[in-house]
PDB file with one MODEL, atoms N, CA, C and O in Angstrom:
MODEL        1
ATOM      1  N   MET A   1      -8.571  44.374 -16.136  1.00  0.00           N
ATOM      2  CA  MET A   1      -8.785  42.924 -16.166  1.00  0.00           C
ATOM      3  C   MET A   1      -8.884  42.274 -14.837  1.00  0.00           C
ATOM      4  O   MET A   1      -8.087  42.742 -14.024  1.00  0.00           O
ATOM      5  N   ALA A   2      -9.515  41.488 -14.472  1.00  0.00           N
ATOM      6  CA  ALA A   2      -9.584  40.601 -13.163  1.00  0.00           C
ATOM      7  C   ALA A   2      -8.370  39.793 -13.356  1.00  0.00           C
ATOM      8  O   ALA A   2      -7.764  39.531 -14.395  1.00  0.00           O
ATOM      9  N   ASP A   3      -8.137  39.446 -12.112  1.00  0.00           N
ATOM     10  CA  ASP A   3      -7.122  38.420 -12.051  1.00  0.00           C
ATOM     11  C   ASP A   3      -7.658  36.928 -12.014  1.00  0.00           C
ATOM     12  O   ASP A   3      -8.620  36.663 -11.293  1.00  0.00           O
ATOM     13  N   LYS A   4      -7.076  35.999 -12.744  1.00  0.00           N
ATOM     14  CA  LYS A   4      -7.340  34.637 -12.722  1.00  0.00           C
ATOM     15  C   LYS A   4      -7.264  33.899 -11.599  1.00  0.00           C
ATOM     16  O   LYS A   4      -8.153  33.123 -11.246  1.00  0.00           O
ATOM     17  N   GLY A   5      -5.893  34.158 -10.802  1.00  0.00           N
ATOM     18  CA  GLY A   5      -5.704  33.356  -9.762  1.00  0.00           C
ATOM     19  C   GLY A   5      -4.683  34.269  -8.925  1.00  0.00           C
ATOM     20  O   GLY A   5      -4.262  35.386  -9.227  1.00  0.00           O
ATOM     21  N   LYS A   6      -4.470  33.683  -8.071  1.00  0.00           N
ATOM     22  CA  LYS A   6      -3.421  34.638  -6.846  1.00  0.00           C
ATOM     23  C   LYS A   6      -1.708  34.165  -7.645  1.00  0.00           C
ATOM     24  O   LYS A   6      -1.405  33.189  -8.331  1.00  0.00           O
ATOM     25  N   LYS A   7      -1.035  35.136  -7.254  1.00  0.00           N
ATOM     26  CA  LYS A   7       0.389  35.117  -7.626  1.00  0.00           C
ATOM     27  C   LYS A   7       0.960  34.995  -6.563  1.00  0.00           C
ATOM     28  O   LYS A   7       0.541  35.357  -5.464  1.00  0.00           O
ATOM     29  N   GLY A   8       2.254  34.321  -6.882  1.00  0.00           N
ATOM     30  CA  GLY A   8       3.238  34.054  -5.519  1.00  0.00           C
ATOM     31  C   GLY A   8       3.428  32.768  -5.552  1.00  0.00           C
ATOM     32  O   GLY A   8       3.051  31.994  -6.432  1.00  0.00           O
ATOM     33  N   LYS A   9       4.130  32.481  -4.403  1.00  0.00           N
ATOM     34  CA  LYS A   9       4.324  30.991  -3.815  1.00  0.00           C
ATOM     35  C   LYS A   9       3.167  30.372  -3.314  1.00  0.00           C
ATOM     36  O   LYS A   9       2.357  30.830  -2.508  1.00  0.00           O
ATOM     37  N   LYS A  10       3.181  28.781  -4.135  1.00  0.00           N
ATOM     38  CA  LYS A  10       2.444  27.818  -3.872  1.00  0.00           C
ATOM     39  C   LYS A  10       2.251  27.797  -2.417  1.00  0.00           C
ATOM     40  O   LYS A  10       3.058  28.458  -1.762  1.00  0.00           O
ATOM     41  N   LYS A  11       1.347  27.172  -1.803  1.00  0.00           N
ATOM     42  CA  LYS A  11       0.999  26.741  -0.491  1.00  0.00           C
ATOM     43  C   LYS A  11       1.894  25.444  -0.119  1.00  0.00           C
ATOM     44  O   LYS A  11       1.685  24.553  -0.942  1.00  0.00           O
ATOM     45  N   HIS A  12       2.658  25.142   0.694  1.00  0.00           N
ATOM     46  CA  HIS A  12       3.469  23.810   1.176  1.00  0.00           C
ATOM     47  C   HIS A  12       2.435  22.629   1.294  1.00  0.00           C
ATOM     48  O   HIS A  12       1.462  23.028   1.934  1.00  0.00           O
ATOM     49  N   VAL A  13       2.355  21.855   1.063  1.00  0.00           N
ATOM     50  CA  VAL A  13       1.504  20.774   1.109  1.00  0.00           C
ATOM     51  C   VAL A  13       2.422  19.641   1.734  1.00  0.00           C
ATOM     52  O   VAL A  13       3.237  19.229   0.908  1.00  0.00           O
ATOM     53  N   ASN A  14       2.506  19.026   2.985  1.00  0.00           N
ATOM     54  CA  ASN A  14       2.743  17.877   3.323  1.00  0.00           C
ATOM     55  C   ASN A  14       2.592  16.724   2.293  1.00  0.00           C
ATOM     56  O   ASN A  14       1.702  16.771   1.444  1.00  0.00           O
ATOM     57  N   LYS A  15       3.503  15.647   2.377  1.00  0.00           N
ATOM     58  CA  LYS A  15       3.297  14.408   1.591  1.00  0.00           C
ATOM     59  C   LYS A  15       2.892  13.511   2.805  1.00  0.00           C
ATOM     60  O   LYS A  15       3.423  13.452   3.914  1.00  0.00           O
ATOM     61  N   PRO A  16       1.766  12.796   2.289  1.00  0.00           N
ATOM     62  CA  PRO A  16       1.275  11.478   3.404  1.00  0.00           C
ATOM     63  C   PRO A  16       2.409  10.708   3.524  1.00  0.00           C
ATOM     64  O   PRO A  16       3.332  10.493   2.739  1.00  0.00           O
ATOM     65  N   THR A  17       2.113  10.219   4.973  1.00  0.00           N
ATOM     66  CA  THR A  17       3.006   9.275   5.612  1.00  0.00           C
ATOM     67  C   THR A  17       2.950   8.121   5.115  1.00  0.00           C
ATOM     68  O   THR A  17       1.784   7.784   4.912  1.00  0.00           O
ATOM     69  N   SER A  18       3.933   7.130   4.740  1.00  0.00           N
ATOM     70  CA  SER A  18       3.755   5.668   4.368  1.00  0.00           C
ATOM     71  C   SER A  18       2.977   4.773   5.537  1.00  0.00           C
ATOM     72  O   SER A  18       3.175   4.997   6.731  1.00  0.00           O
ATOM     73  N   LYS A  19       2.218   3.905   5.145  1.00  0.00           N
ATOM     74  CA  LYS A  19       1.616   2.710   5.878  1.00  0.00           C
ATOM     75  C   LYS A  19       2.325   1.451   6.028  1.00  0.00           C
ATOM     76  O   LYS A  19       1.889   0.499   6.677  1.00  0.00           O
ATOM     77  N   LYS A  20       3.766   1.485   5.219  1.00  0.00           N
ATOM     78  CA  LYS A  20       4.231   0.365   5.179  1.00  0.00           C
ATOM     79  C   LYS A  20       4.375  -0.504   6.576  1.00  0.00           C
ATOM     80  O   LYS A  20       4.310  -1.733   6.572  1.00  0.00           O
ATOM     81  N   TYR A  21       4.603   0.368   7.907  1.00  0.00           N
ATOM     82  CA  TYR A  21       4.688  -0.389   8.827  1.00  0.00           C
ATOM     83  C   TYR A  21       3.517  -1.090   9.535  1.00  0.00           C
ATOM     84  O   TYR A  21       3.644  -1.677  10.609  1.00  0.00           O
ATOM     85  N   LYS A  22       2.569  -1.002   8.970  1.00  0.00           N
ATOM     86  CA  LYS A  22       1.383  -1.731   9.426  1.00  0.00           C
ATOM     87  C   LYS A  22       1.335  -3.513   8.795  1.00  0.00           C
ATOM     88  O   LYS A  22       0.691  -4.459   9.248  1.00  0.00           O
ATOM     89  N   LYS A  23       2.102  -3.473   7.833  1.00  0.00           N
ATOM     90  CA  LYS A  23       2.616  -4.758   7.295  1.00  0.00           C
ATOM     91  C   LYS A  23       3.415  -5.692   8.256  1.00  0.00           C
ATOM     92  O   LYS A  23       3.450  -6.919   8.163  1.00  0.00           O
ATOM     93  N   TYR A  24       3.916  -5.095   8.995  1.00  0.00           N
ATOM     94  CA  TYR A  24       5.184  -5.598   9.926  1.00  0.00           C
ATOM     95  C   TYR A  24       4.724  -6.082  11.167  1.00  0.00           C
ATOM     96  O   TYR A  24       4.008  -5.190  11.622  1.00  0.00           O
ATOM     97  N   LYS A  25       4.768  -7.119  12.022  1.00  0.00           N
ATOM     98  CA  LYS A  25       4.262  -7.502  13.253  1.00  0.00           C
ATOM     99  C   LYS A  25       5.585  -8.051  13.854  1.00  0.00           C
ATOM    100  O   LYS A  25       6.325  -8.728  13.140  1.00  0.00           O
ATOM    101  N   ILE A  26       5.914  -7.770  15.186  1.00  0.00           N
ATOM    102  CA  ILE A  26       6.621  -8.101  16.206  1.00  0.00           C
ATOM    103  C   ILE A  26       5.741  -8.787  17.420  1.00  0.00           C
ATOM    104  O   ILE A  26       4.889  -8.151  18.041  1.00  0.00           O
ATOM    105  N   SER A  27       6.017  -9.992  17.644  1.00  0.00           N
ATOM    106  CA  SER A  27       5.508 -10.469  18.661  1.00  0.00           C
ATOM    107  C   SER A  27       6.366 -11.377  19.448  1.00  0.00           C
ATOM    108  O   SER A  27       6.668 -12.480  18.994  1.00  0.00           O
ATOM    109  N   GLY A  28       6.797 -10.948  20.669  1.00  0.00           N
ATOM    110  CA  GLY A  28       7.755 -11.479  21.425  1.00  0.00           C
ATOM    111  C   GLY A  28       9.447 -11.299  20.561  1.00  0.00           C
ATOM    112  O   GLY A  28      10.085 -10.259  20.398  1.00  0.00           O
ATOM    113  N   ASP A  29       9.812 -12.728  20.127  1.00  0.00           N
ATOM    114  CA  ASP A  29      11.068 -12.701  19.525  1.00  0.00           C
ATOM    115  C   ASP A  29      11.030 -13.025  17.958  1.00  0.00           C
ATOM    116  O   ASP A  29      11.973 -13.332  17.228  1.00  0.00           O
ATOM    117  N   LYS A  30       9.336 -12.831  17.568  1.00  0.00           N
ATOM    118  CA  LYS A  30       8.989 -13.316  16.441  1.00  0.00           C
ATOM    119  C   LYS A  30       8.880 -12.224  15.357  1.00  0.00           C
ATOM    120  O   LYS A  30       8.324 -11.196  15.745  1.00  0.00           O
ATOM    121  N   PHE A  31       9.384 -12.243  13.817  1.00  0.00           N
ATOM    122  CA  PHE A  31       9.101 -11.125  13.283  1.00  0.00           C
ATOM    123  C   PHE A  31       8.251 -11.357  12.133  1.00  0.00           C
ATOM    124  O   PHE A  31       8.887 -11.815  11.184  1.00  0.00           O
ATOM    125  N   THR A  32       7.178 -11.210  11.945  1.00  0.00           N
ATOM    126  CA  THR A  32       6.201 -11.586  10.666  1.00  0.00           C
ATOM    127  C   THR A  32       6.163 -10.424   9.675  1.00  0.00           C
ATOM    128  O   THR A  32       6.308  -9.246  10.001  1.00  0.00           O
ATOM    129  N   ARG A  33       5.987 -10.800   8.623  1.00  0.00           N
ATOM    130  CA  ARG A  33       5.669  -9.923   7.392  1.00  0.00           C
ATOM    131  C   ARG A  33       4.312 -10.157   6.827  1.00  0.00           C
ATOM    132  O   ARG A  33       4.037 -11.344   7.006  1.00  0.00           O
ATOM    133  N   ASP A  34       3.355  -9.534   6.226  1.00  0.00           N
ATOM    134  CA  ASP A  34       2.136  -9.960   5.575  1.00  0.00           C
ATOM    135  C   ASP A  34       2.767 -10.469   4.303  1.00  0.00           C
ATOM    136  O   ASP A  34       3.964 -10.422   4.016  1.00  0.00           O
ATOM    137  N   LYS A  35       1.653 -11.026   3.495  1.00  0.00           N
ATOM    138  CA  LYS A  35       2.278 -11.695   2.450  1.00  0.00           C
ATOM    139  C   LYS A  35       2.722 -11.017   0.980  1.00  0.00           C
ATOM    140  O   LYS A  35       2.184 -10.039   0.461  1.00  0.00           O
ATOM    141  N   CYS A  36       3.713 -11.702   0.511  1.00  0.00           N
ATOM    142  CA  CYS A  36       4.339 -10.275  -0.458  1.00  0.00           C
ATOM    143  C   CYS A  36       4.176 -11.078  -1.673  1.00  0.00           C
ATOM    144  O   CYS A  36       4.085 -12.302  -1.586  1.00  0.00           O
ATOM    145  N   CYS A  37       4.134 -10.485  -2.771  1.00  0.00           N
ATOM    146  CA  CYS A  37       4.190 -10.477  -4.106  1.00  0.00           C
ATOM    147  C   CYS A  37       5.332 -11.803  -4.636  1.00  0.00           C
ATOM    148  O   CYS A  37       6.537 -11.565  -4.547  1.00  0.00           O
ATOM    149  N   PRO A  38       5.054 -12.620  -4.959  1.00  0.00           N
ATOM    150  CA  PRO A  38       5.725 -14.053  -5.772  1.00  0.00           C
ATOM    151  C   PRO A  38       6.610 -13.593  -6.967  1.00  0.00           C
ATOM    152  O   PRO A  38       7.735 -14.047  -7.176  1.00  0.00           O
ATOM    153  N   ARG A  39       6.023 -12.687  -7.699  1.00  0.00           N
ATOM    154  CA  ARG A  39       6.582 -12.105  -8.923  1.00  0.00           C
ATOM    155  C   ARG A  39       7.808 -10.927  -8.558  1.00  0.00           C
ATOM    156  O   ARG A  39       9.008 -10.994  -8.828  1.00  0.00           O
ATOM    157  N   CYS A  40       7.171 -10.000  -7.956  1.00  0.00           N
ATOM    158  CA  CYS A  40       8.063  -8.922  -7.538  1.00  0.00           C
ATOM    159  C   CYS A  40       9.131  -9.345  -6.281  1.00  0.00           C
ATOM    160  O   CYS A  40      10.256  -8.854  -6.383  1.00  0.00           O
ATOM    161  N   GLY A  41       8.932 -10.012  -5.380  1.00  0.00           N
ATOM    162  CA  GLY A  41       9.367 -10.611  -4.323  1.00  0.00           C
ATOM    163  C   GLY A  41       9.537  -9.698  -2.803  1.00  0.00           C
ATOM    164  O   GLY A  41       8.661  -8.837  -2.722  1.00  0.00           O
ATOM    165  N   PRO A  42       9.981  -9.713  -2.244  1.00  0.00           N
ATOM    166  CA  PRO A  42       9.838  -9.417  -0.475  1.00  0.00           C
ATOM    167  C   PRO A  42      10.031  -7.714  -0.863  1.00  0.00           C
ATOM    168  O   PRO A  42      10.764  -7.167  -1.687  1.00  0.00           O
ATOM    169  N   GLY A  43       9.042  -7.160   0.109  1.00  0.00           N
ATOM    170  CA  GLY A  43       8.951  -5.867  -0.034  1.00  0.00           C
ATOM    171  C   GLY A  43       7.697  -5.223  -1.091  1.00  0.00           C
ATOM    172  O   GLY A  43       7.279  -4.070  -0.987  1.00  0.00           O
ATOM    173  N   ILE A  44       7.331  -5.965  -1.850  1.00  0.00           N
ATOM    174  CA  ILE A  44       6.212  -5.486  -2.571  1.00  0.00           C
ATOM    175  C   ILE A  44       4.911  -6.135  -1.895  1.00  0.00           C
ATOM    176  O   ILE A  44       4.627  -7.260  -2.306  1.00  0.00           O
ATOM    177  N   PHE A  45       4.171  -5.636  -1.017  1.00  0.00           N
ATOM    178  CA  PHE A  45       2.986  -6.479  -0.381  1.00  0.00           C
ATOM    179  C   PHE A  45       1.774  -6.630  -1.238  1.00  0.00           C
ATOM    180  O   PHE A  45       1.544  -5.840  -2.154  1.00  0.00           O
ATOM    181  N   LEU A  46       1.007  -7.626  -0.954  1.00  0.00           N
ATOM    182  CA  LEU A  46      -0.455  -7.835  -1.868  1.00  0.00           C
ATOM    183  C   LEU A  46      -1.403  -6.991  -0.893  1.00  0.00           C
ATOM    184  O   LEU A  46      -1.369  -6.878   0.332  1.00  0.00           O
ATOM    185  N   MET A  47      -2.322  -6.397  -1.918  1.00  0.00           N
ATOM    186  CA  MET A  47      -3.390  -5.802  -1.086  1.00  0.00           C
ATOM    187  C   MET A  47      -4.480  -7.070  -0.723  1.00  0.00           C
ATOM    188  O   MET A  47      -4.509  -8.153  -1.307  1.00  0.00           O
ATOM    189  N   VAL A  48      -5.283  -6.682   0.292  1.00  0.00           N
ATOM    190  CA  VAL A  48      -6.118  -7.700   0.852  1.00  0.00           C
ATOM    191  C   VAL A  48      -7.347  -7.161   0.909  1.00  0.00           C
ATOM    192  O   VAL A  48      -7.638  -6.215   1.640  1.00  0.00           O
ATOM    193  N   THR A  49      -8.160  -7.767   0.101  1.00  0.00           N
ATOM    194  CA  THR A  49      -9.833  -7.566  -0.271  1.00  0.00           C
ATOM    195  C   THR A  49     -10.527  -8.835   0.295  1.00  0.00           C
ATOM    196  O   THR A  49     -10.095  -9.898   0.742  1.00  0.00           O
ATOM    197  N   ASN A  50     -11.752  -8.326   0.107  1.00  0.00           N
ATOM    198  CA  ASN A  50     -12.632  -9.686   0.725  1.00  0.00           C
ATOM    199  C   ASN A  50     -12.278 -11.134   0.097  1.00  0.00           C
ATOM    200  O   ASN A  50     -12.132 -12.193   0.707  1.00  0.00           O
ATOM    201  N   ASP A  51     -12.165 -10.850  -1.489  1.00  0.00           N
ATOM    202  CA  ASP A  51     -12.171 -12.269  -1.984  1.00  0.00           C
ATOM    203  C   ASP A  51     -10.587 -12.609  -2.864  1.00  0.00           C
ATOM    204  O   ASP A  51     -10.291 -13.580  -3.561  1.00  0.00           O
ATOM    205  N   ARG A  52      -9.866 -11.525  -2.536  1.00  0.00           N
ATOM    206  CA  ARG A  52      -8.291 -11.534  -3.390  1.00  0.00           C
ATOM    207  C   ARG A  52      -7.548 -11.038  -2.854  1.00  0.00           C
ATOM    208  O   ARG A  52      -7.845 -10.157  -2.048  1.00  0.00           O
ATOM    209  N   LEU A  53      -6.282 -11.407  -3.089  1.00  0.00           N
ATOM    210  CA  LEU A  53      -5.110 -10.638  -2.827  1.00  0.00           C
ATOM    211  C   LEU A  53      -4.537 -10.111  -4.207  1.00  0.00           C
ATOM    212  O   LEU A  53      -4.436 -10.836  -5.197  1.00  0.00           O
ATOM    213  N   TYR A  54      -4.225  -8.961  -4.178  1.00  0.00           N
ATOM    214  CA  TYR A  54      -3.700  -8.072  -5.435  1.00  0.00           C
ATOM    215  C   TYR A  54      -2.491  -7.330  -5.211  1.00  0.00           C
ATOM    216  O   TYR A  54      -2.279  -6.683  -4.186  1.00  0.00           O
ATOM    217  N   CYS A  55      -1.471  -7.460  -6.464  1.00  0.00           N
ATOM    218  CA  CYS A  55      -0.091  -6.904  -6.286  1.00  0.00           C
ATOM    219  C   CYS A  55      -0.530  -5.554  -7.268  1.00  0.00           C
ATOM    220  O   CYS A  55      -0.960  -5.803  -8.394  1.00  0.00           O
ATOM    221  N   GLY A  56      -0.427  -4.296  -6.872  1.00  0.00           N
ATOM    222  CA  GLY A  56      -0.605  -3.243  -7.664  1.00  0.00           C
ATOM    223  C   GLY A  56       0.458  -2.935  -8.849  1.00  0.00           C
ATOM    224  O   GLY A  56       0.227  -2.271  -9.859  1.00  0.00           O
ATOM    225  N   LYS A  57       1.806  -3.637  -8.458  1.00  0.00           N
ATOM    226  CA  LYS A  57       3.029  -3.112  -9.529  1.00  0.00           C
ATOM    227  C   LYS A  57       2.707  -4.350 -10.522  1.00  0.00           C
ATOM    228  O   LYS A  57       2.116  -3.949 -11.524  1.00  0.00           O
ATOM    229  N   CYS A  58       2.891  -5.473 -10.515  1.00  0.00           N
ATOM    230  CA  CYS A  58       2.531  -6.479 -11.715  1.00  0.00           C
ATOM    231  C   CYS A  58       1.454  -6.982 -12.159  1.00  0.00           C
ATOM    232  O   CYS A  58       1.367  -7.701 -13.155  1.00  0.00           O
ATOM    233  N   HIS A  59       0.170  -6.478 -11.129  1.00  0.00           N
ATOM    234  CA  HIS A  59      -1.310  -7.034 -11.606  1.00  0.00           C
ATOM    235  C   HIS A  59      -1.567  -8.511 -11.222  1.00  0.00           C
ATOM    236  O   HIS A  59      -2.533  -9.161 -11.622  1.00  0.00           O
ATOM    237  N   TYR A  60      -0.533  -8.996 -10.349  1.00  0.00           N
ATOM    238  CA  TYR A  60      -0.791 -10.325  -9.796  1.00  0.00           C
ATOM    239  C   TYR A  60      -1.942 -10.656  -8.813  1.00  0.00           C
ATOM    240  O   TYR A  60      -2.185 -10.031  -7.781  1.00  0.00           O
ATOM    241  N   ALA A  61      -2.647 -11.785  -9.308  1.00  0.00           N
ATOM    242  CA  ALA A  61      -3.923 -11.846  -8.355  1.00  0.00           C
ATOM    243  C   ALA A  61      -4.143 -13.101  -7.743  1.00  0.00           C
ATOM    244  O   ALA A  61      -4.055 -14.109  -8.443  1.00  0.00           O
ATOM    245  N   GLU A  62      -4.462 -13.207  -6.342  1.00  0.00           N
ATOM    246  CA  GLU A  62      -4.662 -15.114  -5.821  1.00  0.00           C
ATOM    247  C   GLU A  62      -6.173 -14.527  -5.325  1.00  0.00           C
ATOM    248  O   GLU A  62      -6.348 -13.529  -4.627  1.00  0.00           O
ATOM    249  N   PHE A  63      -7.197 -15.406  -5.869  1.00  0.00           N
ATOM    250  CA  PHE A  63      -8.427 -15.808  -5.253  1.00  0.00           C
ATOM    251  C   PHE A  63      -8.092 -16.327  -4.249  1.00  0.00           C
ATOM    252  O   PHE A  63      -7.057 -16.970  -4.078  1.00  0.00           O
ATOM    253  N   VAL A  64      -9.268 -16.015  -3.164  1.00  0.00           N
ATOM    254  CA  VAL A  64      -9.204 -16.502  -1.613  1.00  0.00           C
ATOM    255  C   VAL A  64     -10.724 -17.189  -1.724  1.00  0.00           C
ATOM    256  O   VAL A  64     -11.738 -16.491  -1.728  1.00  0.00           O
ATOM    257  N   THR A  65     -10.754 -18.761  -1.820  1.00  0.00           N
ATOM    258  CA  THR A  65     -12.005 -19.274  -1.642  1.00  0.00           C
ATOM    259  C   THR A  65     -12.547 -19.209  -0.296  1.00  0.00           C
ATOM    260  O   THR A  65     -11.772 -19.530   0.605  1.00  0.00           O
ATOM    261  N   LYS A  66     -13.715 -18.861   0.015  1.00  0.00           N
ATOM    262  CA  LYS A  66     -14.390 -19.101   1.054  1.00  0.00           C
ATOM    263  C   LYS A  66     -14.779 -20.444   1.612  1.00  0.00           C
ATOM    264  O   LYS A  66     -15.576 -21.096   0.938  1.00  0.00           O
ATOM    265  N   ALA A  67     -14.261 -21.047   2.939  1.00  0.00           N
ATOM    266  CA  ALA A  67     -14.642 -22.361   3.549  1.00  0.00           C
ATOM    267  C   ALA A  67     -15.888 -22.156   4.052  1.00  0.00           C
ATOM    268  O   ALA A  67     -16.139 -21.145   4.707  1.00  0.00           O
ATOM    269  N   LYS A  68     -16.981 -23.289   3.747  1.00  0.00           N
ATOM    270  CA  LYS A  68     -17.857 -23.437   4.581  1.00  0.00           C
ATOM    271  C   LYS A  68     -18.092 -24.010   5.534  1.00  0.00           C
ATOM    272  O   LYS A  68     -19.174 -23.852   6.099  1.00  0.00           O
TER     273      LYS A  68
ENDMDL
END
């Protein structure tokens, strides 16, 4: 009979690194954060797209109107 798969240990795969550091900005003495979710509180950031801000945890959405 033919083997269906390899036996033994699985190959180790590293977890992807967090990109939360991109949501904070330090300029001089000021410390700023990107927009947080009003329902979930600080630390849960809103995803930014072309036309809306979206929270993946509670599904809160803010629609951005484009000024002409």
